[in-house]
Structure formats: C-alpha cells, structure tokens
C-alpha positions in Angstrom: 107.6 100.3 118.1 107.2 97.7 114.9 104.6 98.7 112.7 101.5 96.9 112.0 100.4 95.3 108.6 96.8 94.0 108.1 96.3 91.2 105.3 92.2 91.0 104.9 92.5 88.0 103.0 94.5 84.3 102.9 98.2 84.6 101.5 100.6 82.4 101.2 102.2 81.2 104.4 105.7 82.3 103.4 104.8 85.9 102.1 102.8 86.3 105.9 106.7 85.3 106.9 108.2 87.8 104.9 106.1 90.5 106.2 107.0 89.5 110.1 110.3 90.6 109.3 109.4 93.9 108.9 106.4 94.2 111.2 103.8 93.2 113.3 100.7 91.3 111.0 97.1 90.9 111.8 96.5 88.4 109.1 93.0 86.8 108.3 93.9 82.9 107.7 90.8 82.1 106.5 89.6 81.3 103.0 86.8 83.9 103.3 86.5 87.4 103.4 86.4 89.4 106.6 83.1 91.7 106.9 83.7 94.9 106.5 83.3 95.7 110.3 85.9 93.0 110.7 88.5 94.3 108.3 87.8 98.0 109.9 88.2 96.3 113.4 91.7 94.3 112.3 93.0 97.4 110.6 91.9 99.9 113.8 95.8 100.0 114.4 97.0 99.3 111.7 100.3 101.3 109.6 99.4 99.3 106.4 96.5 97.5 105.1 97.2 94.8 102.3 93.6 94.6 100.1 92.0 92.8 97.9 88.8 92.2 95.4 86.7 91.9 98.5 87.7 94.8 100.4 85.5 97.8 100.4 87.9 101.5 101.4 85.9 104.0 102.0 85.8 106.9 104.2 84.4 105.7 106.9 86.8 102.5 106.9 89.4 105.2 106.7 88.1 106.8 109.7 88.1 104.0 111.6 91.9 103.5 110.8 93.4 106.8 111.5 97.1 105.5 111.5 97.0 104.2 107.8 99.9 104.8 105.5 99.0 103.1 102.6 96.6 100.8 101.6 98.1 98.4 99.0 95.8 96.7 96.6 96.5 92.7 96.0 94.4 93.9 92.6 94.5 96.0 89.1 90.6 97.5 89.6 90.1 99.8 92.5 87.1 100.7 91.8 85.7 99.2 95.4 88.2 101.7 96.7 87.7 105.2 97.3 91.0 106.9 96.1 90.1 110.2 97.1 89.1 109.5 100.4 92.4 107.8 101.1 94.2 110.8 99.5 92.6 113.4 101.8 93.7 111.3 104.9 97.2 111.4 103.8 96.9 107.5 102.4 98.3 106.3 99.4 96.2 103.3 97.1 98.7 101.7 94.8 98.1 98.6 93.0 99.4 96.0 91.2 98.6 96.6 87.0 101.0 94.3 85.6 100.2 91.2 87.0 96.9 90.1 86.4 96.3 90.4 82.7 98.0 87.5 80.9 96.3 85.1 83.6 93.1 86.6 83.1 93.5 86.2 79.1 94.7 82.7 79.6 90.7 82.3 81.3 89.2 84.5 78.8 90.7 82.0 76.2 89.2 79.4 78.7 85.7 80.2 78.5 85.5 81.4 74.9 86.3 77.7 74.3 84.6 76.0 77.0 81.0 78.0 76.3 81.2 77.5 72.4 82.4 73.5 72.2 79.1 73.3 74.9 82.0 72.0 77.6 79.8 72.5 80.7 76.9 70.2 78.8 79.3 68.0 77.7 80.5 67.3 81.4 77.0 67.2 82.9 75.4 65.0 79.8 78.8 62.1 80.8 77.9 62.4 84.6 74.5 61.6 83.9 75.3 58.1 83.2 73.2 58.0 79.7 76.3 58.7 77.5 76.4 56.1 75.6 79.3 56.5 72.8 79.1 59.6 70.2 76.2 60.9 69.0 74.7 63.9 66.8 74.5 66.0 69.7 75.8 69.5 71.6 77.0 71.0 68.3 79.1 74.0 69.1 80.5 77.0 67.3 84.2 76.8 65.6 85.9 80.0 65.3 88.1 79.6 62.6 86.6 82.6 60.1 84.9 84.2 62.7 84.9 87.7 64.1 85.7 88.2 67.7 85.8 91.4 69.1 87.0 93.2 72.3 85.3 96.5 73.8 88.2 98.3 75.6 92.0 97.0 74.2 93.8 97.2 77.6 96.9 94.8 78.7 94.6 92.1 78.9 93.1 92.7 75.6 96.4 93.1 74.3 97.5 89.3 75.9 93.8 88.2 74.7 94.9 89.1 71.3 98.1 86.7 71.7 96.2 83.7 72.8 92.8 84.0 70.2 94.8 85.0 67.4 95.7 81.3 67.0 92.6 80.0 66.3 92.2 82.0 62.4 90.1 84.7 63.6 89.3 88.0 62.5 90.1 90.3 65.6 88.4 93.4 65.7 88.6 96.1 68.4 86.8 99.4 70.0 88.3 102.1 72.4 88.3 105.5 73.2 91.7 105.5 72.0 92.7 104.3 68.5 96.2 102.6 68.5 98.7 103.6 66.0 98.3 102.0 62.3 101.6 100.3 62.8 100.4 98.8 66.7 97.1 97.6 64.6 98.9 95.8 62.0 101.1 94.1 64.5 98.4 92.7 66.7 96.1 91.8 63.3 93.8 94.2 64.7 91.0 96.1 62.7 89.3 98.9 64.7 85.2 99.9 64.5 82.7 101.4 66.3 81.2 100.1 69.5 77.5 99.6 67.8 79.8 98.2 64.3 81.8 95.6 66.1 78.7 93.9 68.0 76.5 94.0 64.9 79.4 92.2 63.1 81.3 90.3 65.3 80.3 86.4 66.4 81.9 86.8 69.5 82.6 89.9 71.9 84.3 90.4 75.1 83.9 94.1 76.8 87.5 94.4 79.0 86.4 97.8 79.8 86.7 99.7 83.6 83.8 100.2 85.6 82.7 104.2 85.4 79.0 106.0 84.9 79.7 105.5 81.1 80.4 102.3 81.2 77.8 101.1 83.7 76.0 98.5 82.0 77.3 99.3 78.4 75.9 96.2 77.5 72.1 96.9 77.8 68.9 95.7 76.2 69.6 98.1 73.5 72.8 97.4 72.7 72.5 93.8 73.2 69.3 94.4 70.4 72.1 95.3 68.1 74.2 92.7 68.5 74.5 90.1 65.9 72.1 87.3 66.4 73.3 84.5 68.0 76.8 85.8 69.7 78.4 84.5 71.8 79.6 87.5 75.2 82.5 86.4 77.7 82.9 88.8 80.3 86.3 88.8 82.5 86.4 92.5 83.1 84.2 94.1 85.3 80.4 92.7 86.4 78.5 95.9 86.2 79.4 96.6 82.4 76.9 93.8 81.7 73.2 94.5 82.5 72.6 90.3 83.6 69.0 91.0 83.0 69.4 92.2 79.9 71.8 89.3 79.0 69.3 86.8 80.6 66.1 88.3 77.9 69.0 88.2 75.3 69.8 84.2 76.1 66.0 83.7 76.3 65.2 85.1 73.1 68.2 83.6 71.0 69.7 87.2 70.4 72.9 85.4 72.6 73.7 81.9 71.8 75.5 82.0 75.3 77.3 83.9 77.8 80.3 83.1 80.1 81.8 85.3 82.9 84.0 85.2 85.8 82.8 88.9 87.1 79.1 89.9 88.5 77.4 92.6 89.1 76.9 91.8 93.1 80.6 91.7 93.4 80.9 96.1 92.8 80.8 96.9 96.1 80.8 100.5 95.0 77.4 100.4 93.9 75.0 100.8 96.5 72.4 99.8 93.9 74.2 96.5 93.3 72.4 93.2 93.1 73.4 90.9 96.3 73.4 87.9 94.1 73.8 86.7 90.4 70.8 86.9 88.6 68.8 84.3 89.2 67.4 83.5 85.5 71.4 83.4 84.4 71.7 80.1 86.3 68.6 78.2 84.9 71.0 75.5 83.6 68.4 75.6 80.2 70.6 78.2 79.2 73.8 78.1 77.7 75.9 79.6 80.0 79.3 79.1 81.6 80.5 80.8 85.0 83.6 80.7 87.2 83.5 82.0 90.6 86.4 85.3 89.7 89.2 83.2 88.7 91.0 85.4 86.4 94.3 85.7 88.5 93.3 82.3 89.9 96.6 80.9 89.3 99.4 80.3 92.3 102.4 81.9 90.6 100.3 84.9 90.0 98.9 85.1 92.9 102.3 84.5 94.6 103.5 87.7 92.6 100.7 89.7 93.2 100.7 89.3 96.9 104.8 90.4 96.4 104.2 93.2 94.7 101.7 94.6 97.5 104.2 93.6 100.2 106.9 95.5 98.6 104.5 98.6 98.4 103.8 98.5 101.7 108.0 97.7 102.8 108.8 101.1 100.5 105.7 103.7 102.5 106.8 102.2 105.7 110.4 102.8 105.1 109.6 106.6 104.1 109.2 106.2 100.3 107.2 106.8 97.9 105.6 103.5 96.3 105.5 102.4 92.5 102.7 102.5 91.4 100.3 104.9 93.8 96.1 105.2 92.0 96.5 108.8 94.5 98.4 111.7 95.4 98.0 111.9 99.4 97.6 115.2 101.0 100.0 115.3 103.8 99.9 117.9 106.8 
C-alpha cells in the first residue's frame, strides 16, 4: 500500500509529480490556504504532511490524523507548530533552516530603501496624474554615515549585513549571545544592549524568534527609547512588534516610518492575536511600506524549500530519521 502525503498549499507542479513517484498525494492546488478543518480532513489518512506558514499543527490536528509520521515544514520558523505535541505522538517535525535567509535579507534591504526613499508615495504621485516633473518634495533619508541596528543576529541578520554593508552605514547588533571578536570584526559589527541600540540607531530591524520573552519586544516602553525620527523595518516575526504602539509612534513622530513583511495577525499560535493588520497602520498618511509576507517569495527559494521538505518526507517514509528535526519523537 502506497503512503499518502498531504500538501496544504500550492507547490510547483513538477514537484508534486516528484512526490507522486513514491506516494499518493492530496494536494491543495489553489493559491489560497486551507482552513484548519480542511487541512485536517486532507491529512486524516496521510502518513506525511508538507505544511506551510498559514497552517497550525496542534494536538487537535494531530489527533485527527493518527497515521502521521512526519510534519515537514516548508518554512524556517515553526511558532505555529506544537513540536511537543508532535513528539508525544511519535511524529517528526522538520524545518528548512538554511534556505530562507538570503531572500529574506534581500527583502529587508528592499523595504529599507523603499521606506526611506518614499518609493510608495512617489509611485502614488506618478500614478495620480499630478506629476509634472521634478519638484522639491518627498525628501527621504540617506543611508551613508547613519547607524543601522539589528535586534537579533541569526542567519538572516548575517545575510543582511552582507547586503547593507555597501551603503556606508555603521552596523550594530544586540543578541543574547555575543559573537566572537574576530567574527564581529569580519562582519564590521558593533555590539550593544537593546536599549543602547534603539537609542542610537537611525534604522532598526528586529530579527528575533517569537517566544514569551520576545512577544511585543518592541512595545510603547521600548519605542519611547528610540532615537526620534528613526525607521523600523520588520521582516522577522509580526508579534515581536506591538502594531498599535507602532501606530502611536508614527503619529507622534517618534518613528519616521515603518515597513513590514510580517504581521501580528499571522501568528496563529497566539490565542489573542488580532484578526487583521492594525487599521491605523493602513492610514495612507503615515509613512509605511508593506509587503504580504514575501520574505522567501522568489521562485528559486520556494522551489528549493519545497524540495527540502519533500526530501525529509522521503527519508522518514523510508525508515530513516530526518535531517532537520526540531523535536525528538517518542515512539511506542
């Protein structure tokens, strides 16, 4: 009897055929995410699930899918997945840790330039039909000689440093674990505390994992310590930022601008998560720039991520342990 693999979100057709070489596939071939109920129904008799950012795997989902051997996450951060519940039921939970960092860093650089150089507002002006040639308007902020601070220095941060280092800024970081001096020197980084960082930096990017200690890490209290007129760029986790507090900071002038690719509404594991982006942030009068979670949204990256998840499924279904597990299943 062939094993069955459930795929909760769209993947490239040729990769779906690759799965069908070794298993039956129940695939969501639309571009919309399945509801939690529909995902559980699709995986009810599956041996493996390839899951994505909109999914939530918890005890209820797992109990509805008793045959599961692996949940292969086509993602890096698994905040919405209960690793312990998987382990308790003998189910592997895997991620693809090394494939999203570079494209996410590219997007960070894109949002940084787009926000500080008024790309959204400039595009709106041209499209309005009111543009009649150069005028002394929409002056933004130059990068050269400024300070760019990273709250958290993991894989995305290291990739971002490579890209932002060319702009002539002083790059600083804060992290629970400080780098070795030679690594700091090679990357051109300066270490400081979180409060020192936000107080001195012109641009700040939180690149923190989401957990109890980082939920709303950037809240009203920390924003009050920001250098006035700073810019905030979030491509990490939506809920590390308090969106209502950011709206206050934009309205008061503490922040000159806010760009984000991630939002609190996406963090499904939070029972109290908002159900939409903070409405005040969508006010076009505020200097904001948003993208719909495009961090890894390049064709090359998504193809590589899916192939890595498929490889983990192959390993487990053939009786081998996965390469990038985040839990230790308890069998028997």
